[in-house]
N, C-alpha and C positions, 0 to 999 in steps of 0.2 A: 494609661494604653499599652497596650503589648507591641514589641517591636518584634516582628517577624524576619529573622535575617535569611539572607539567599545563601543558598549552596557555597558560594565563594566564600562569604562572611564565618561559615561553620570552619571549613576548611580552612582556613587560613588560622583560627583560633587552635589546631590539630598540630602534633609535631607531624614528623613529613613521613613515617609509615602510615599512620593516620588517616594523612591527607591522600594517600594514595588508595588507601582503602576506600575512603567515603568517594573517591570520586569513581572509581573501579565501582562501588555501589551505586551513586546515582546512575553514570553510565548503563547498566545492566538493567535499571528501573526501564530507565528510557528505551531502549532496544524492547524490552518485554513489550512496551505499551506498542511499540512502533511494531512488530511483527504481530500482536494480535488486529491490531486495527488493521492494517493491510490486509493478512488474511480473510479477515469478515469480509473487508468486499471483496477480496478476490469469491470467495462463496453467494455473495449477494449477484455477483453475476453469474456465476450459475444456477441460479435461482434456489438455493438454497434457503431454509427460515436460519438468522441470524439475530441470536441474542444477547450479542456483544454491542455496547454502544460507546462509541469512540470518536470524537471529531478530528481525523488526523489533519484535517487540512487547516484548523483552532493550534492543532499540538506543531504543527510547521512551522503556521504564523508566531508561537510562544518561543519557538529556539531562535528563529531570524528576530525578533523584538530581542532577547539574551543578548544574541548575539554572544562575542567573547566571554562572557560570564556565564556561560552555562557548558557543564562540567562533559558531558559525554562528546557534545563535538567540538568543542576546543583545545579540552586537555588531550583526552585520548587518542579521535582520529577524526582531525578536524576534513575530509572529505569525505563523512559520512552523511554530513547535511546537503553537499553539492551533489552528491552523488543518488539521494532521497529525492532531493527536489529536482534532479532531472528526468527522475524516472516517473516520478509524479505528474511532473507539467508534460510529459510523452503520453502518459496513459488516459489522461483527460483530454489530451488533443486525439486524440483517435475517438476516444467516444464520442467527442461535438463532430468530428468529420462524419462518424457513422450516421449520428441523429440525423447529419443534414443531406446527407449522401441518401438515406433511406428515403426521408420527407421529399427528397430532390426524385427518385423513381417513381413514387407513389404518385408525387402530382406529374410525372411526364405520363402514367398510366391514365392517369383520370383524364388527364386533357384528351390523351389520344379516343379515350370513350366518348370523350362530349364532341370531338372532331367527327368520331364516326358517325356520331345521331344525326350532327348536322352536313355533312358532305355524302351520307349514305354511300361512304367509302367503309369496308373492314379496317381501320387503323389498329382499333382497338386491339389484333390482333399481334402487331409489334408490341404494344404495351407488355401484353398476357407472355409475351415470352420475355417479357425481363424478371418476371417473378423469380424466375431459375437464380439469375445476377442478384437479386434484390437475398435471399437466403444463402445463398455463396459469400455474398459482400458481408451479410450480417454475421457469420460464421467463422470469418476469417477475420472480421477486426476487434470477433470479440475475443477469439483463440486469442490474437496478437497483447487484447490488453492483459488475458491471464498469463501470457506469457511474464509481461513484463511485473506483474505482482507476485510469480513467484520466483522471479529472479533477485527481486528485492527481497523479499520474505526470509529464504535463505542465505544471502549474501546475510543479512543482518543476524541468520542464527549463525553463521560462522563466525561471525563478529562477537556475538555474546560468546560463543565458546572459547574463542582463545581467551578472552577478558575474564572467563571464568577461571581457564586454565593457569593465566598468566597470574591472577591474584589471590588463587586458591580461594575463590568463595565457593557457598554451595550451592551447587546447581538446584537445586528442590526449591530455594528461596524463590529460585526465577522464573518459575515456571509462567508458559503463557497459554491465551487459549487460540487451537487450533481447529479449523472446522476442516480443514482438507488435509488428507493422513498421507499426501506424494513428498513431503521431506527428508532428505537426506538428515544424519547425526541425529535423531530428534529422536527421543525415549518416549514414547505414550504411553498416558494412564487416562484412558475416558476421551476427553476431549482435551487434557492439557498435555502440553509438551514442556519438555525438560530437557537440554542439550545432552548429549553424551559428551563423556571426556575421551 
């Protein structure tokens, strides 16, 4: 039976310089995965066809489960996991609120339509007046989530750039898939992004 070593066990077998290089490499790989998956989620919200598949909820759960034994979030910068979790929770909360508020407004419009039918009073006009509110609310909340995802991706791009600079890693090895092209400090080659140094 083959025993698989985790990243900490591998790191302990290396000398100090190679330990930090190993940690930097592991951290950069995690950041690439995070950048790609969050940007793909952002693209889906905008209605783009996304071919990148990565379960970033699973990625968060993996990081929490590994806890103190994971390189990127414990050796390099422990606040990355907290920042990531907070932003993701906020975005999911806004998306849930969007779904329930839209369902509530539609239910109110239908209810007013039914009352109009039975009471023969044109209450449905008040319901129809809510359509602009419905469209505004939808756009506003989607823009808010888009901004959260943008800030999160941009934050990790900056972190990756600093990591690549500090440990003199080859930035071409840490390319990430991007669907949105509005990020700073990124060189684009097709839909692959590479951090600018």
